[in-house]
N, C-alpha and C positions, 0 to 999 in steps of 0.2 A: 589403487583405485582413487576416484576423484574425491575432493574436499567436497563440501557442500552437500545438495540433495540431487541425486540421480535416480529416475524414474524410469522405467520402461516396462508397461502393463498391457494386458489383454485380457478382460473379465466381462463375463456375461452374467448379467443378474436378472431373471425373466426375459423380458423382451428389450431390455436396455443392454446395450453393449459398451464398455469404456475401453477405449484404445487411447492410450497417453504414454508419450516418451518426451523427455527433457531433463537437461541438467540446470541446476541452480547454484550459484555460487553463496557461500555465507551472506548471512544478513536476514531480511524479511522477504519471503516469497509469498505473493497474493495469487491465490486460486480464485479468477474472477470469471463469473458467468452467471446466465439466468439460472433460476431454479430449475433443477431436474437436469442441469448440464454434466453431472457427473463429480462435482467438486467434493460433496461429502463422502461419496462411495472411494474416491481416490484417497481421501484423509483417513478414512477408515482402514484401508488397505496398508497404508504407512504405519498406522499405530498397531496394527496386527488384530483388528476387531474382523477383518474380513481376509480372506486367504484367496488370493486372485488364480483364475484358471492358469494363466501364465504371468510370469512377472520377476523382474528384478528390482529392489529398492536398496539404496546404500545411503547412509548419512554419515557425514564427516569421516569417510573412509571405512565405516564399519558396515559390513553386509547384514541387512536385516532380513532380506528374503530373496532366494533365488530358484525357481522352481525347476529350473535345469538341473542344478547340482544337488538339489535337495535341501538346502538351507533353509530354515525358517525358525527365527527366534522367536520364543513364545513373548506375549505381550509384557509381561513382567520383567523380560531381560532386554527389551528395546529401548527402555528409559525414554519413553515419549511423554511429555507432559501434557496432557489433553485437557483443553478448557472448552466447554461446549456454551451453546446459546444460553442455558440456563446453568446458574453457578453450582448448583448440586451441593451445597453445603449441608453438613449434618445439623440438624435443626437443634438437637439437645446439646451440642456443643457451642462453647464460646468462640469468638474469633481467634483468640490465642490458640485453643486446643484444635480448631479446624487447621490451622496454619502448620501446627506442629505434627498434626497427621502426615503431613507430607513427607517429614524426615524419616518417617519407618521404610521409606522405598529408596531413600539415598544412600549410594555406595560409601561406606564408612571411609574407605582409603582415598576418595576423590576430593579435591577442591571443588568448592561451589559457592554458591550466595549464601551468606550467613543470616541468621534471624534478624539482627538489627539492620543489616544493610537492605534486606528486604521491606522492613517496615520503613524504613526512610524512602526508598525507592518508589513504593506504592502509597504513602500516606496512610499507613495503616494504625500508627502508634496510639491514636485516639479511640480506638475501636476495639481493643483487646478483649475487653471485658464484655462485650456486649454479644447478643445472639442474633442468628441471621434474620429472625423475625423482625428486629428493629434496625435492619439496614436498608439502605436503599438499593436499587438496582444495580447503580454503578459501584457502591461500595461492596456489595456481594460479589461482582465479578473480579473486582480488585482483591478480594480475599481469595477467590479461586485461582487467579494467577498467581498470588504469593505462594499457595499451598504447592502448585505445580512446581514454580521454582525451588521451592524447598526440598524437593525430591532430585535436584542436581540433575535434570533432564538432558538427554543429548540433543533433543529438538522439542519445542514449544509448539504444539499444534493447536491453534484457535479456530474453531468451527463457527462463523458469524456471531462472536461474542457480544457484538452490540445490538443482534437484531430484535430482541427483545426489550430494548431501551426507547423510551422516547428521546425527543432531540436533546433535551437539557440534560439528561443522564449521559447521553453519547457525548456532549460537549464536556462533559465533567471527566469522564474517562480516557478520552482520546489524548490528552497531554500525557497521562501516566504510561499509556502505550507507547508514545513517542519516547519517553525517559526509559523505556524497557528496551527499546530498540537501539537506544544511542548510548546506554550505560552499560549493557550487559553484552556477553559474547555469545549468548544463547541463540542459536539459529531459529527462525520462527516460520512456520506455514501459516499464514493468514487466510481463512477461506470466507469470501465476500461477494455478494451481488451489489454491493455499494461502492460505485465509482469514487466519490469522495474520501471514503475511507482508504481506498485502494492508493489514490494519488498522494494522500497524506502519509500513509504507512509504508508502503513497499518500495524495496530496493529492484527486486525483479518480478515480473507480471507474468503468469502463465493464464491464457484465455482458453476456457473450456466452451465447447457449444455441441450440444447432443452428443457427448460421450468423446469427443476428440478436441484434441489440443490444435487449436486454430493459430496461435501466436505465443511466443515466449521469448523473454529477453528482457533487458534492462528497462526499468520503468519508464524513464523518459522517452525512449524509443517506441515502446509498445503503445504508450498513452497518447502518441501523437498520431496513429494510424488513423486513416480515414474509416477504414472497415470496422473499427472497434465499436463504432457508435450505432452500427445495426443491432447491438445488443443492449446498448444503455441509453439510446434515444440522443437526438441532435442537440437537446438541451444541455446534455453533460459534455458535449465535445470542447475540447480544449487541450492544449499543450503544457508540458510541465518543464520548466526551466530551473537548474542549478543556479543558485545566486549566493553572493556574499555582501555583508552589509558593510558600504563604503563609508557612509556618513550620516548624521542625522541633522535636520534643518528645523530647529524648535520654533522659529519665527514664524514658519510657514506649515508647521505640523506634518512634515514629510520626512522620509527616510531614503536616501539613495542606494539602489543595489547593483552591483555589477554582476552582469549575465554574459554568457556567449554571444547572445543578441546584440548587447550593447547596454548602456546604462538606462535603469527605470526608475521611476519615483512611484512609492507607495505611501500610504498613510504612516505616519511615524510609528514605529514600534518602539518596545522598551529591549529589543535585542541588541545585544553589545556590538560595537562596530568590530568586525574581523569573524563574526559568527557566520556560519554557513546556513541556506536556507533553500528550501524547496519551493518553488513559486509556480501556481497554476494560473494560467490566462485562458479565459473562457472564449470559445470561438465567437459566441454572440457578443462579445465586448470589443472586437476587434474590427475596425474598419480599413479598406484599402484605398489608396491614393496613387494615382500614376505619376504625381510629382509631389515634392515635399511642401506639405501644407504650411501655409504662412499666416501668423496671427490667429491662431485656433486655441481653443480651451484646454484641449487634450494635452497632457504633459509629455507623453511617451510617444516619439515618433522614430520608428526603426526601418533601416533601409534593407531590402531584401529582394528577392525573386519568386516567382510562381513556381512551386515545386511540383505540385499535382492538383488536378481540379477533380473533384468527387462527382458520382452520378447523382442524378436526380432521383429520388423515391417517388413512386407513384403517387400522385395528386400533391406533391410538395412543390411550394413556388422557391424553395431555397436550395443551396446545395454548400458542401463544406470545400472550402479551398485550403491546401497547405501551403505554407509559405517557408522559405528557407532565409534566414536572417543570419548572415555570418556563419552558417552552418548549423544553427540551432533552429528547430522548427517552431512555428506558430500555425494555430489554425484561424480561420475566418468564417463565418456563416454569412453568405451573401445571399441576395436573391438572384435568380437565374436573369431577370432584367438587368440587375447591376453588372454581372459577369458579362452578359452580351453587350452593354452600351460601353463597358470599359475596354472591350476586346481582350479580356485576359487570355493568356496562353501560357503553356508552360516554357519558363525561362525568362519570361518579361519582368523587367525590375520594377519594383514598386515600392511603396511605403506603408508599412503597418501602422495605424494610428490606435493607440490604447488609451482608455482613461486610467488614471492612476487608481480609482478607487475600484477598478475590476479585478485588482490582484488578490489571489488567496495564498497565505504563506504558511509553511509548516517549518518549524524551527529545528535546527540542528546545532547543538553547542560547537564552539570551536576547537578543532583538534588541539591536544595537548602535546607539546613536544616533549620528549625525554631526553635526560643527559644535560 
C-alpha cells in the first residue's frame, strides 16, 4: 500500500454525488473548493462518520475502508484526530483536563507527542487552569488541536478550523498551524474554502467542485493554474514560489530571497538566513513588459516567457496570463487592451515586474542536518 493518503470513492447522499480519487504524499493535504463541493463529506468518510456506497481509503499504508473486500475499521480504531469548526471542548473541564482527555484514546505502546511538547508547540502552558468559557476562539482551537494530538492520531483531520474566527484570531492561530505542520510528522487533511489559508499551509492541494476532483497535486503547481480562479475569484489569483532567505539589508529594510524565478526583494523579515519560505505573488501585483524596464521604482524584474493566456469571463475587461520565469510560474492579471496592444502570445519573451510590497510569505524553519 502507498504511504500518505489514498482515496477512491463513489458515494451518493440525497441528490448529491461525490466521486473522488487521488493520492497525496505525507504532509498537509488541503481539500479546497466552494461550500457544498463535497469537502466535508469526503472528510467524514475518511474519519468513519459516513460509510461510502463504494470506496477505498488508506492512510500511511493502513487500510481504513475497502467496500470491495469488506474491510471497514470502526471509528475508534482509525485513529483520526478530528478538529471541527467549533472547538467542542468540555465546558466543565479545565484546559488541562480537556487536553488529557485525548490521552484516553492513545495507544499505550506507540510513540507520539507528549504533554509538555504539545504545550510548547501550541503555546498552551499559561492556559491550563482556565475553563473554555474564558478562552478566545483561537485559544479554544489550539486546545482542541492539542487534545487531538495527544490521542497520537494516524491522521489529523481539520474541517475549516478557522471558519468561525475573525481575522485577528485567524492571524493568531495560523503561526501555530505552521509550527504543527513543520514540527510534527503527523499527516494533516485541511478542509478549507479560504485560498490564503491553503496557500500558507498546504503541501498538496485537492480541488473539489460539485462532488468531483478537478485538480490534485503539489501546492505550487495547482495554485498557479488559471482554471482554479473560477472557484476563488480573480482577486485571489497568484502563484506560489519556494524561496530561501539569502541576506538581509537593514539599511534599506529589505530581505533578499532566492527563488527558482530569480532573486526577489521583500520587506525585511526576522527569519534567519538559510530558512525556507513559501512566497505568494498576487497576479494583480504583476506587470508585464516586452523590454527590461530601466530606472523604475519596482525592485523585482524577472525574465520569462508567456506560458498561457486565460479566457476572458463574460463582462470582464481583464484576463489572467501565466508566465514561465526560469521554470517557475507567475500569474499576471492584465486588461484585454494591454494584452492586445503588447501583442502577447504563448512563447513570447517578457519581463515580469513586481513591487517588493506585493509578496506574502509563509515561514518554514531551515532543515536540521543530522550526524
